[in-house]
Structures are given as structure tokens and as C-alpha cells.
NUFIZA-774349 format. One record per residue (C-alpha): residue number from 0; residue in three letters; x, y, z. Coordinates in Angstrom, 3 decimals. Each point is the difference from the previous one (the first is absolute). Layout:
<vovexs>
NUM, Ala, X, Y, Z
...
</vovexs>
This chain:
<vovexs>
0, Unk, 1.873, 18.290, -28.320
1, Unk, 2.735, 2.243, 1.419
2, Unk, 3.299, -1.025, -0.489
3, Unk, 2.515, -1.027, 2.600
4, Unk, 3.194, 2.224, 0.649
5, Unk, 1.734, -2.763, 1.718
6, Unk, 3.318, -1.477, -1.053
7, Unk, 0.128, -3.075, -1.803
8, Unk, 0.430, -3.206, 1.809
9, Unk, 2.852, -1.705, -0.443
10, Unk, 0.360, -4.153, 0.021
11, Unk, 3.080, -2.070, -1.062
12, Unk, 0.559, -1.352, -3.851
13, Unk, -1.591, -2.796, -0.840
14, Unk, 1.475, -2.117, -3.097
15, Unk, 1.994, 3.306, -0.769
16, Unk, -3.332, 2.248, -0.027
17, Unk, 0.311, 2.946, 2.311
18, Unk, -3.359, 0.398, 1.696
19, Unk, -1.545, 3.160, 1.207
20, Unk, -3.233, 0.910, 1.479
21, Unk, -2.451, 3.097, 0.100
22, Unk, -3.695, 0.819, 1.145
23, Unk, -0.838, 1.368, -3.419
24, Unk, -2.347, -3.046, -0.762
25, Unk, -2.891, 1.999, -0.512
26, Unk, -3.687, -1.534, 0.614
27, Unk, 0.956, -2.887, 2.357
28, Unk, -1.357, -1.024, 3.055
29, Unk, 1.560, -2.676, 2.630
30, Unk, -3.634, -0.655, 1.417
31, Unk, -2.540, -1.635, -1.779
32, Unk, -1.975, -0.497, 3.625
33, Unk, -2.064, 2.864, -0.238
34, Unk, -2.056, -1.194, -3.203
35, Unk, -0.853, -3.366, 2.346
36, Unk, -0.858, 1.606, 2.587
37, Unk, -2.415, 2.462, -1.962
38, Unk, -1.579, -3.369, -1.095
39, Unk, -0.229, -1.470, 3.628
40, Unk, -1.515, 3.726, 1.029
41, Unk, -2.661, -0.092, -2.714
42, Unk, -1.311, -3.350, 1.344
43, Unk, -0.304, 0.820, 3.607
44, Unk, -0.062, 4.119, -0.065
45, Unk, 1.926, 0.493, 2.625
46, Unk, 1.283, 3.350, -0.988
47, Unk, -3.313, 1.456, -0.904
48, Unk, -1.116, -1.368, 3.486
49, Unk, 3.089, 1.382, 1.982
50, Unk, -0.530, 3.401, -2.137
51, Unk, -3.722, 0.355, 0.967
52, Unk, 0.845, -0.165, 3.913
53, Unk, 2.126, 2.973, -0.178
54, Unk, -1.462, 3.376, -0.021
55, Unk, 1.992, 1.978, -3.029
56, Unk, 0.101, 3.926, 1.293
57, Unk, 2.293, 1.462, -2.650
58, Unk, -1.535, 2.218, -2.430
59, Unk, -1.085, -1.905, -3.214
60, Unk, 1.673, 3.276, -2.268
61, Unk, 3.394, -0.814, 1.696
62, Unk, -0.040, -3.623, -0.378
63, Unk, 2.009, -1.990, -2.661
64, Unk, -0.053, -3.312, 1.564
65, Unk, -3.275, -1.810, 1.485
66, Unk, 0.112, -1.329, 3.231
67, Unk, -0.362, -3.542, -1.630
68, Unk, 2.885, 0.754, -1.959
69, Unk, 2.138, 0.958, 3.122
70, Unk, -0.710, -2.987, 1.708
71, Unk, 0.517, -2.347, -3.106
72, Unk, 3.347, 1.727, -0.353
73, Unk, 0.942, -0.381, 3.504
74, Unk, -1.169, -3.843, 0.579
75, Unk, 1.032, -0.896, -3.456
76, Unk, 3.973, 0.812, 1.150
77, Unk, -0.078, -1.743, 3.185
78, Unk, -1.882, -3.094, -1.551
79, Unk, 2.990, 0.213, -2.300
80, Unk, 2.796, 0.512, 2.834
81, Unk, 0.216, 3.668, -0.036
82, Unk, -0.899, 0.563, 3.650
83, Unk, 1.569, 3.600, 0.001
84, Unk, -2.017, 3.015, -1.019
85, Unk, 2.762, 1.651, -1.322
86, Unk, -0.047, -2.479, -2.943
87, Unk, -3.052, 1.891, -1.476
88, Unk, 2.680, 2.292, -0.981
89, Unk, 1.533, -2.270, -2.650
90, Unk, -2.886, -2.660, -0.651
91, Unk, -2.329, 3.080, -1.001
92, Unk, 1.401, 0.144, -3.592
93, Unk, -0.388, -3.796, -0.258
94, Unk, -2.174, -1.253, -2.602
95, Unk, -0.577, -3.232, 1.453
96, Unk, -1.500, 1.863, 3.659
97, Unk, -1.763, 2.541, -2.513
98, Unk, -1.932, -2.818, -1.851
99, Unk, -0.908, -1.675, 3.567
100, Unk, -1.857, 3.099, 1.282
101, Unk, -1.647, 0.372, -3.866
102, Unk, 2.189, 3.112, -1.472
103, Unk, 2.229, 0.002, -3.376
104, Unk, 2.753, -1.617, 0.712
105, Unk, 2.307, 2.391, -2.739
106, Unk, -1.986, 3.448, 1.006
107, Unk, 2.528, 2.083, 1.058
108, Unk, -2.988, 2.362, 1.408
109, Unk, -1.234, -2.582, 2.583
110, Unk, 2.542, -1.083, 2.289
111, Unk, -0.938, -2.135, 2.904
112, Unk, 0.041, 2.206, 3.838
113, Unk, 2.994, 1.132, 1.473
114, Unk, 1.157, -1.428, 3.272
115, Unk, -0.927, 3.324, 1.419
116, Unk, -3.134, -0.164, -0.928
117, Unk, -0.857, -3.616, 1.542
118, Unk, 1.614, 1.181, 2.683
119, Unk, -2.959, 2.487, 0.462
120, Unk, -2.672, -2.484, -0.422
121, Unk, 1.324, -2.003, 2.674
122, Unk, 0.319, 3.384, 2.348
123, Unk, -3.615, 1.005, -0.881
124, Unk, -1.537, -3.279, 1.446
125, Unk, -2.419, 0.805, 2.629
126, Unk, -1.019, -2.346, 2.563
127, Unk, -3.766, -0.515, -1.683
128, Unk, 1.750, -1.235, -3.228
129, Unk, 2.004, -2.616, 1.910
130, Unk, -2.898, -1.015, 1.429
131, Unk, -1.771, -0.545, -3.318
132, Unk, 2.676, -1.713, -1.614
133, Unk, 0.268, -2.516, 3.093
134, Unk, -3.529, -0.802, -0.917
135, Unk, 0.682, -0.148, -3.741
136, Unk, 2.562, -2.463, 0.685
137, Unk, -2.763, -2.171, 1.705
138, Unk, -2.454, 0.418, -2.860
139, Unk, 2.742, -1.382, -2.606
140, Unk, 0.439, -2.766, 2.571
141, Unk, -3.675, -0.381, -0.105
142, Unk, -0.111, 0.342, -3.771
143, Unk, 2.452, -2.743, -0.774
144, Unk, -2.249, -2.526, 0.910
145, Unk, -2.819, -1.274, -2.378
146, Unk, -2.181, -1.458, 2.834
147, Unk, 0.168, 0.726, 3.417
148, Unk, 2.779, -2.396, 1.695
149, Unk, -1.189, -2.874, 2.598
150, Unk, 2.976, 0.864, 2.495
151, Unk, 2.447, 3.109, 0.238
152, Unk, 3.277, 0.172, 1.959
153, Unk, 0.707, 2.873, 1.080
154, Unk, 3.821, 0.265, 0.682
155, Unk, 1.533, 3.057, 2.175
156, Unk, 3.216, 0.676, 0.844
157, Unk, 2.559, 3.107, 0.708
158, Unk, 3.368, 1.197, -1.906
159, Unk, 1.876, 2.574, 1.035
160, Unk, 1.023, 2.840, -2.577
161, Unk, 3.008, 1.635, 1.440
162, Unk, 0.004, 3.987, 0.116
163, Unk, 2.900, 2.324, 0.102
164, Unk, 0.065, 4.038, 0.967
165, Unk, -3.106, 1.624, 1.190
166, Unk, -3.036, -2.084, -1.582
167, Unk, -3.100, 0.697, 1.317
168, Unk, -1.283, -2.753, 2.393
169, Unk, 3.226, -2.088, -0.083
170, Unk, 0.650, -1.574, 3.306
171, Unk, 2.854, -2.066, 1.391
172, Unk, -0.794, -3.758, 0.458
173, Unk, 1.666, -1.924, 2.475
174, Unk, -0.716, -3.225, -1.803
175, Unk, 1.621, 0.853, -3.171
176, Unk, 2.434, 2.786, 2.163
177, Unk, -0.452, 3.060, -2.676
178, Unk, -2.243, 2.276, -1.129
179, Unk, -2.603, -0.715, -2.257
180, Unk, -3.877, -0.117, -1.486
181, Unk, -2.036, -3.829, 1.008
182, Unk, -2.753, -0.579, -2.951
183, Unk, -2.415, -2.410, 0.423
184, Unk, -0.333, -2.524, -3.426
185, Unk, -3.228, -1.872, -0.422
186, Unk, 0.193, -3.035, -2.742
187, Unk, -2.379, -2.340, -0.866
188, Unk, 1.807, -2.967, 1.367
189, Unk, -1.341, -2.978, -2.696
190, Unk, 0.619, 2.225, -2.780
191, Unk, 2.626, 2.456, 0.753
192, Unk, -2.126, 2.636, -1.257
193, Unk, 0.698, 3.843, 1.500
194, Unk, -2.972, 1.225, 2.116
195, Unk, 1.423, 3.293, 1.310
196, Unk, 2.269, 1.434, 2.017
197, Unk, 0.411, 2.617, 2.880
198, Unk, 3.453, 2.087, 0.800
199, Unk, 0.440, 0.015, 3.614
200, Unk, 2.569, 1.641, 2.405
201, Unk, 2.525, -1.561, 1.108
202, Unk, -1.596, -0.973, 3.494
203, Unk, -1.108, -3.166, 0.529
204, Unk, -3.754, -0.489, -0.423
205, Unk, -2.529, -0.548, 2.728
206, Unk, -2.738, -2.270, -0.211
207, Unk, -2.711, 2.745, -0.511
208, Unk, 1.988, 1.335, -2.935
209, Unk, 0.082, -3.491, -1.660
210, Unk, -3.530, -0.429, 0.545
211, Unk, -1.448, 3.635, -1.493
212, Unk, 2.349, -0.533, -3.263
213, Unk, -1.459, -3.872, -0.517
214, Unk, -3.938, 1.185, 1.239
215, Unk, 0.250, 2.528, -3.075
216, Unk, 1.364, -3.027, -2.748
217, Unk, -2.221, -2.388, 1.343
218, Unk, -3.089, 2.251, -0.247
219, Unk, 0.902, 0.991, -3.888
220, Unk, 0.347, -3.712, -0.548
221, Unk, -3.134, -1.289, 1.910
222, Unk, -1.745, 2.638, -1.788
223, Unk, 0.021, -2.097, -3.458
224, Unk, 0.469, -3.262, 1.263
225, Unk, -2.315, -0.962, 2.849
226, Unk, 0.468, -3.432, -0.255
227, Unk, 4.149, -0.133, -0.016
228, Unk, 1.629, -1.396, 2.806
229, Unk, 2.620, 1.935, 1.340
230, Unk, 3.433, -1.249, 1.982
231, Unk, 1.887, 2.674, 1.408
232, Unk, 3.549, -1.846, 0.645
233, Unk, 3.171, 2.214, 1.088
234, Unk, 3.169, -0.730, 2.444
235, Unk, 0.047, 0.322, 3.839
236, Unk, -0.147, 3.786, -0.538
237, Unk, -3.577, -0.040, -0.814
238, Unk, -1.456, -2.767, 2.780
239, Unk, -1.532, 3.248, 1.730
240, Unk, -3.677, -0.220, 1.189
241, Unk, -0.929, 3.076, -2.217
242, Unk, 0.572, -2.341, -3.295
243, Unk, -1.882, -2.882, 1.676
244, Unk, -2.777, 1.717, 0.733
245, Unk, -0.493, 1.673, -3.297
246, Unk, 0.030, -3.404, -1.268
247, Unk, -2.390, -1.713, 2.894
248, Unk, -2.532, 2.822, -1.204
249, Unk, 0.236, -1.237, -3.588
250, Unk, -1.840, -3.871, -0.033
251, Unk, 2.059, -0.531, -3.361
252, Unk, 3.345, 1.408, 1.065
253, Unk, 2.344, -1.965, 2.060
254, Unk, 3.681, 0.427, 0.831
255, Unk, 3.418, -1.634, 0.726
256, Unk, 2.753, 1.684, 1.372
257, Unk, 3.273, -0.631, 1.856
258, Unk, 0.522, 0.078, 3.313
259, Unk, 3.383, 0.708, 2.082
260, Unk, 1.047, -2.308, 2.731
261, Unk, -0.761, 0.947, 3.478
262, Unk, 0.099, -1.391, 3.493
263, Unk, -3.436, -1.229, 0.022
264, Unk, 0.519, -1.494, -3.507
265, Unk, 3.481, -1.473, -0.071
266, Unk, -0.776, -2.350, 3.214
267, Unk, -2.804, -1.863, -1.947
268, Unk, 2.018, -0.195, -2.861
269, Unk, 2.849, -1.627, 2.168
270, Unk, -1.357, -3.574, -0.102
271, Unk, -0.494, -0.054, -3.155
272, Unk, 3.078, 1.184, -1.444
273, Unk, 1.795, -2.473, 2.549
274, Unk, -2.001, -2.872, -1.976
275, Unk, 0.912, 1.297, -3.162
276, Unk, 3.715, 0.523, 0.960
277, Unk, 0.187, -3.601, 1.103
278, Unk, -1.553, -1.201, -3.139
279, Unk, 2.507, 1.916, -1.907
280, Unk, 2.792, -1.630, 1.957
281, Unk, -1.038, -3.569, -0.889
282, Unk, -0.384, 1.136, -3.807
283, Unk, 3.609, 1.312, -0.052
284, Unk, 0.946, -3.225, 1.825
285, Unk, -1.960, -2.228, -2.648
286, Unk, 1.664, 1.843, -2.752
287, Unk, 3.265, -0.127, 1.389
288, Unk, -0.722, -3.786, 0.319
289, Unk, -0.884, -0.594, -3.869
290, Unk, 3.123, 2.455, -1.076
291, Unk, -2.883, 2.803, -1.224
292, Unk, 0.429, 3.746, 1.009
293, Unk, -1.515, 0.656, 2.837
294, Unk, -3.561, 2.382, -0.467
295, Unk, 0.523, 3.590, 0.578
296, Unk, -3.076, 0.607, 1.932
297, Unk, -2.982, -1.776, 1.761
298, Unk, -3.455, 1.693, -0.058
299, Unk, -3.137, -0.550, 1.531
300, Unk, -3.424, 1.792, 0.133
301, Unk, -2.085, -0.049, 3.293
302, Unk, -3.106, 2.425, 1.602
303, Unk, 0.677, 1.647, 3.003
304, Unk, -2.875, 1.678, 2.691
305, Unk, 1.034, 3.449, 0.363
306, Unk, -1.610, 3.244, -0.533
307, Unk, 1.598, 3.033, 1.108
308, Unk, -1.704, 2.759, 2.263
309, Unk, -0.208, 2.503, -2.927
310, Unk, -1.648, -1.931, -2.247
311, Unk, -3.672, 0.162, -0.927
312, Unk, -2.604, -2.654, 0.936
313, Unk, -0.699, -1.990, -3.173
314, Unk, 1.757, -3.488, -1.014
315, Unk, 3.565, -0.063, -0.052
316, Unk, 2.650, -2.719, -0.972
317, Unk, 3.221, 0.102, 0.885
318, Unk, 2.425, -2.161, -2.153
319, Unk, 3.527, -1.064, 1.077
320, Unk, 2.753, -1.210, -2.647
321, Unk, 2.403, -1.844, 2.348
322, Unk, 3.047, 0.283, -2.203
323, Unk, 3.580, -1.750, 1.061
324, Unk, 3.010, 0.653, -2.278
325, Unk, 3.802, -0.704, 0.769
326, Unk, 0.396, 3.709, 1.272
327, Unk, -2.702, -0.306, 2.385
328, Unk, -3.881, 0.133, 0.781
329, Unk, -2.161, 2.126, -2.034
330, Unk, -3.359, 0.392, 1.624
331, Unk, -2.306, 2.398, -2.734
332, Unk, -3.788, 0.661, 1.030
333, Unk, -3.262, 1.069, -2.026
334, Unk, -3.381, 0.949, 1.163
335, Unk, -2.721, -0.119, -2.851
336, Unk, -3.909, 0.157, 0.440
337, Unk, -0.410, -2.943, -2.693
338, Unk, -1.228, -3.194, 1.576
339, Unk, 0.170, -2.428, -2.607
340, Unk, 3.500, -0.763, -1.294
341, Unk, 2.413, -2.017, 2.337
342, Unk, 3.092, 1.331, 1.899
343, Unk, 2.289, -0.843, -2.682
344, Unk, -1.871, 1.419, -2.897
345, Unk, -0.432, 3.221, 2.010
346, Unk, 3.621, 0.453, 0.153
347, Unk, 1.779, -1.774, -2.662
348, Unk, -2.731, 0.694, -3.045
349, Unk, -1.360, 3.303, 1.308
350, Unk, 1.877, 2.147, 2.070
351, Unk, 3.620, -1.038, -1.186
352, Unk, -1.343, 1.015, -3.553
353, Unk, -0.063, 3.873, 1.497
354, Unk, 3.484, 0.085, -0.705
355, Unk, -0.658, 0.337, -3.959
356, Unk, -0.954, 3.434, 0.980
357, Unk, 3.258, 0.972, 1.154
358, Unk, 1.138, -0.881, -3.673
359, Unk, -2.753, 2.256, -1.530
360, Unk, 1.074, 2.969, 2.290
361, Unk, 3.861, -0.880, -1.258
362, Unk, -0.970, -0.032, -3.412
363, Unk, -1.437, 3.291, 0.458
364, Unk, 3.200, 1.757, 1.686
365, Unk, 2.425, -1.549, -2.304
366, Unk, -1.065, -0.280, -3.237
367, Unk, -2.169, 3.193, 0.215
368, Unk, 1.128, 1.936, 2.332
369, Unk, -2.922, 0.690, 2.534
370, Unk, 2.534, 0.896, 2.527
371, Unk, 1.323, 3.021, -1.897
372, Unk, -1.915, 2.411, 2.652
373, Unk, 2.681, 2.760, -0.216
374, Unk, -2.622, 3.188, -0.440
375, Unk, 0.058, 2.120, 3.041
376, Unk, -3.878, 0.010, -0.150
377, Unk, -1.921, -2.921, 1.625
378, Unk, -2.818, 0.086, -2.477
379, Unk, 2.469, 0.062, -3.162
380, Unk, 1.632, -3.168, 1.799
381, Unk, -3.446, -1.789, -0.250
382, Unk, -0.824, 1.174, -3.396
383, Unk, 3.412, -1.319, -1.368
384, Unk, -1.039, -3.411, 1.991
385, Unk, -3.018, -0.086, -1.771
386, Unk, 1.829, 0.311, -3.333
387, Unk, 2.053, -2.782, 0.780
388, Unk, -2.943, -2.005, 1.002
389, Unk, -1.455, 0.446, -3.355
390, Unk, 2.871, -1.325, -1.981
391, Unk, 0.065, -2.934, 2.642
392, Unk, -4.146, -0.743, -1.441
393, Unk, 1.126, 0.792, -3.553
394, Unk, 2.785, -2.550, 0.423
395, Unk, -2.090, -2.493, 1.830
396, Unk, -2.910, 0.395, -2.989
397, Unk, 2.799, -0.574, -3.052
398, Unk, 1.373, -3.094, 1.985
399, Unk, -3.303, -1.714, 0.937
400, Unk, -1.809, 1.096, -3.285
401, Unk, 2.005, 0.609, -2.733
402, Unk, 2.808, -2.116, 1.212
403, Unk, -1.986, -2.975, 1.100
404, Unk, 1.144, -3.656, -1.207
405, Unk, 3.497, 1.772, -0.855
406, Unk, 3.337, -0.327, 1.714
407, Unk, -0.356, 3.473, 1.226
408, Unk, -3.063, -1.026, 1.608
409, Unk, 1.646, 0.018, 3.363
410, Unk, 2.743, 2.358, -0.752
411, Unk, 0.678, 2.752, 2.679
412, Unk, -0.435, 3.896, -1.603
413, Unk, 3.521, 0.343, -0.342
414, Unk, 0.418, -2.985, -1.977
415, Unk, -2.503, 1.279, -2.351
416, Unk, 1.498, 3.135, -0.156
417, Unk, 3.193, -1.701, -1.252
418, Unk, -1.472, -2.474, -2.225
419, Unk, -2.440, 1.768, -2.108
420, Unk, -0.165, 3.761, 0.839
421, Unk, 3.535, 0.751, -0.436
422, Unk, -0.337, -0.461, -3.764
423, Unk, 1.988, 2.583, -2.337
424, Unk, -2.892, 1.328, -2.525
425, Unk, 0.420, 2.308, -3.114
426, Unk, -2.816, 1.797, -0.471
427, Unk, -0.828, 1.487, -3.537
428, Unk, -3.232, 2.415, -0.380
429, Unk, -1.752, 0.187, -3.054
430, Unk, -3.297, 2.413, -0.655
431, Unk, -2.472, -2.808, 1.041
432, Unk, 1.536, -2.561, 2.192
433, Unk, 3.366, -0.667, 2.110
434, Unk, 2.224, -2.795, -1.038
435, Unk, 2.270, -1.725, 2.953
436, Unk, 2.968, -2.221, -1.062
437, Unk, 1.399, -2.129, 2.448
438, Unk, 3.120, -1.850, 0.246
439, Unk, 0.006, -2.624, -2.709
440, Unk, 1.842, -2.879, 2.495
441, Unk, -2.604, 1.121, 3.431
442, Unk, 0.198, -3.512, 1.844
443, Unk, -3.676, 0.782, 0.911
444, Unk, -1.540, 0.026, -3.333
445, Unk, -2.851, -2.336, 0.300
446, Unk, -0.887, 0.829, 3.622
447, Unk, -0.083, 3.726, -0.626
448, Unk, -2.180, -0.778, -2.994
449, Unk, -2.561, -1.937, 2.138
450, Unk, -0.251, 2.714, 3.058
451, Unk, -0.577, 3.065, -3.082
452, Unk, -2.717, -2.290, -1.511
453, Unk, -1.770, -0.309, 3.472
454, Unk, 0.263, 3.500, 1.057
455, Unk, -1.099, 1.112, -4.002
456, Unk, -4.043, -0.003, 0.688
457, Unk, -0.593, 1.176, 3.682
458, Unk, -2.171, -1.175, 1.952
459, Unk, -2.880, 2.539, 1.006
460, Unk, 1.557, 1.868, 2.849
461, Unk, -2.404, -0.198, 3.199
462, Unk, -1.870, 3.108, 1.187
</vovexs>
């Protein structure tokens, strides 16, 4: 390990003792996360699946870092909170990151890849590589189930990635008021598992484009789950005839989409909203008479007879949520092909749960930097998006499997990073073993012991 030439760090004296610090600690690491992520990857086979999806066109005689090592290094760094590719220039010598990708930690001749090597990987990506990676994520989602599920909910949503400068396929989006990409994310709504994502230009998607993407996703899933019920769920900009027709063509596929109010729907909702407003007024009056706090809102649910002229023929139920609040009326609409649930169950229990999809995207962006799409090339940015998606898959598997029934089973990735990953480690390498010395006063000793035991014996990776 090379020694730093920085000047010592100075601190105020404590109890008559002067305090100085330097960066000459030797074989120390501040990241225990790569070992935990490696254990998760051994059980899921994620890195191997992704590396087989990319066509490595490098000449073998000049290769120092295999494709799987490059992907593991970059994904582990993102999953540990290092979103910038330039961080690899410092972390390539870190003994724990070297252990995470299967290299000896203190060997000075086997450092990990530099930022320029990882950048060449990003910019060498082809359209076929991206397509195969998308299918690899879907295959990994399928392999996460031991038996075919009875029902899965395909949550769809777009999220903007701001762009700057002359980046390929960046467009000005009037809604967000800046230039951006507009990637589409698809999650399983019941479990939060990642299914796939598509990086898109910043323009508003058409119904035909959404249907084209989801048709391929459904085709991959239907090939292995012929009897599973699929429910497509999305907000108002997914309620287009192309996606509806895609669902109606499959007898085991339904949809539930938001619908924007219009000149035809609003008059149909007006009588129900008026009754709800009257009910809300009575509730507020009763609350004041009894000395209680007035209710914040009053909601009623109704089914309307309505069908837009562009919608395909078939069963369509339009559900109204008539909500009255102190700030005013808030009518909301959804359209669905589901026949059995009541209007209240459809909106409150099925459609309203779609908001969790936005939390998954928020985690992807804030904790795992999926919006760090700053390359000039579009395909390079697409690979960057997938690297963050892979980090999400590892964190989700770690939380739902190894951290299940612990205090961190519902924790966000950044919480896991701060409590389990950011851990000082001293590395000692012998001829036949490596010894890791952890802090004696680490507050999560028992939890870390439990997690490492669960990851020690890997389950066979799916093929």
C-alpha cells in the first residue's frame, strides 16, 4: 500500500495530549460492504448473468480484468455509495474491494480496474448488449421465485434524469422544464423486486412505445409462467388504447390505470362529489359540536358508466374517488379491466398502492445514483442505468433474504450502507488465509454475525 504524502491532520488537544492524524495506516479499509455484496451475488448469480449478456470484444492477450470483475467492481462501488466512476482510481487498491471481486487483498500486482478502463467498458456497449442485459434482469426476476406466482403486478413509471451539454437523445421536456432523459422503470408491485428498465429520450412517450416495451416484458414472463395472472398498473399517462389492447389480448392479463378528468368525466362525477361534500360538511359540524378535530377529508367511491372513443372494445370499469378536503374537491379516476373488486377496493387497495413504485425509483436515484447519466453517448448512459439497477437488485436481495426478521429488514439502501457497510477493517494476509480485524465496539456485532452466517453457504445460483 502506497503511503500518502499529505500533511498530518491537526486537532485540538484533549486532556493535555496533542492529536495528529495521517493516512499511513497501511492495509485498512473503510468498506465492509463488498464482502456482503459478494455473498449476495454468489446466491443470486447476478454478476455472472449480466457478464454473459455482454459480448466482450477485447483481445484476450491484452485483458487484465475480466468482464465479470469489471461489472462487480463498478456495481459494488455504486452499492457502497460511490456513484462517481472516478472513485475507482482510489478504490482499486482497497483490500476489501479486491477481496469482493476475488483477488488477493494485499498483492500489489493485482489492483482493480481504473476509471478509464471502466469508462471504456461503458462506451463499448452496443444495442445488442443493452437488449440482452434487459432480458438478463427479467431472467433474474423469474429465477427469484421457487414456484410460479399466482399474481404479479407490473408497476410502470417514468422518472426524469436531468442532462447537461451535448448528450445524445436528450430533449427538452416541458413538464419538467429542462433537458432530460425519461427512463421507464418496471417493478413488481407486491414485492418491490426490480424487473427491468429502459433509458428513453426526454420526450413524452406514446402509447405505442409503452405497449412495445411492455409487450416484450410480458412475452418473456409468459414463456415461463403460462398460468400467472399479470396486472399492469400505472398512472394517467399509461391509460392509452395500445396498452389496454395488449392486456385484453391476453386472457390472464388485466390493467388498472389512472385517468385524467375531462369534459365528459367531470360532469358524471359532479353529483357524487356534491354528496361527498355535503357529507364532509356534516362530519365537520358534528366534530365541532363534540369538541373533536374536524376530519381532514371525506372520501367515497363510485363506479361510472364511461368509455372513451379511443379505448378498445372490451370490459372497462371507470372508478371515481370523490374526495373533499379543506382545500377543496379532489376527484380522481381510474379505469380497469378487473371485474370482481368493489370500487373502494380497486382504488384504495389496488391503485393507491402504486405510489410505492415511486419510492422504489426514489431509492434508485437518491441512494444508488441511477440518474448519474452524464456520458455523452446514449448507450453508455444506458449501461450506467443498468449498473445502478444491479446495485438495487443486490440491496433488495440482501434486505429480503439475509436481513429478513432483523431490525434492517425494511431499511433503505443508504441505511444499510451506513450501519453495515461503512465499517473499519484491518486486513492481515498470511500464506494460507486472510484475517480481518473489525472494531471491538461495533454496535451491530450480532446482526453482522447473523448476516454473514446466512451468506456463508450459498444456495445454488439459478441457471
